[in-house]
C-alpha positions in Angstrom: 115.6 109.3 113.2 116.3 111.5 110.4 118.8 114.3 111.0 119.3 117.4 108.9 122.6 117.4 106.9 125.8 117.5 108.9 127.7 120.8 108.9 130.5 120.7 111.4 131.8 119.8 114.8 132.9 122.1 117.6 133.9 121.8 121.2 131.8 123.6 123.9 134.0 123.2 126.9 135.0 119.6 127.0 132.1 118.5 124.9 132.3 117.8 121.3 129.0 118.5 119.4 127.8 117.9 115.9 125.9 120.8 114.2 123.2 119.8 111.5 121.4 122.1 109.2 121.3 123.7 105.9 124.1 126.2 105.9 125.4 129.0 107.8 122.9 130.7 109.9 120.5 127.8 109.2 121.3 125.4 112.0 118.5 123.0 112.7 119.7 120.6 115.2 122.7 120.3 117.7 123.6 116.9 119.1 126.4 115.6 121.4 128.8 114.0 119.0 128.1 110.5 117.9 124.8 110.3 119.9 121.3 111.1 119.3 121.1 113.4 122.3 119.7 116.6 120.9 120.7 119.8 122.8 119.4 122.7 120.8 117.0 123.9 123.5 119.7 123.8 126.1 122.0 125.9 124.0 119.2 128.4 123.3 118.7 128.8 126.9 122.4 129.1 127.9 124.0 131.5 125.4 122.8 131.2 121.8 124.7 134.2 120.5 128.0 132.9 121.7 127.3 129.5 120.2 126.2 131.1 116.9 129.5 132.9 116.5 131.5 129.7 117.2 129.4 127.6 115.0 129.4 130.0 112.1 133.2 130.0 112.0 133.3 126.2 112.2 130.9 125.8 109.5 132.7 128.3 107.3 136.1 126.4 107.7 134.4 122.9 107.2 133.1 124.1 104.0 136.3 125.2 102.5 
């Protein structure tokens, strides 16, 4: 399985997730950390706006 480039990790509740994509605001895939379980659709259906805020901050700090 080919994944987009790794960007950052964040916690959503107690779950550590890996964010893959091509930069801030260009998230392609979201996985439970260290697995191939893709959860992008689940995040979209729950609260994408809140996730986008948290992930944007994590990606920014990971790129510094």
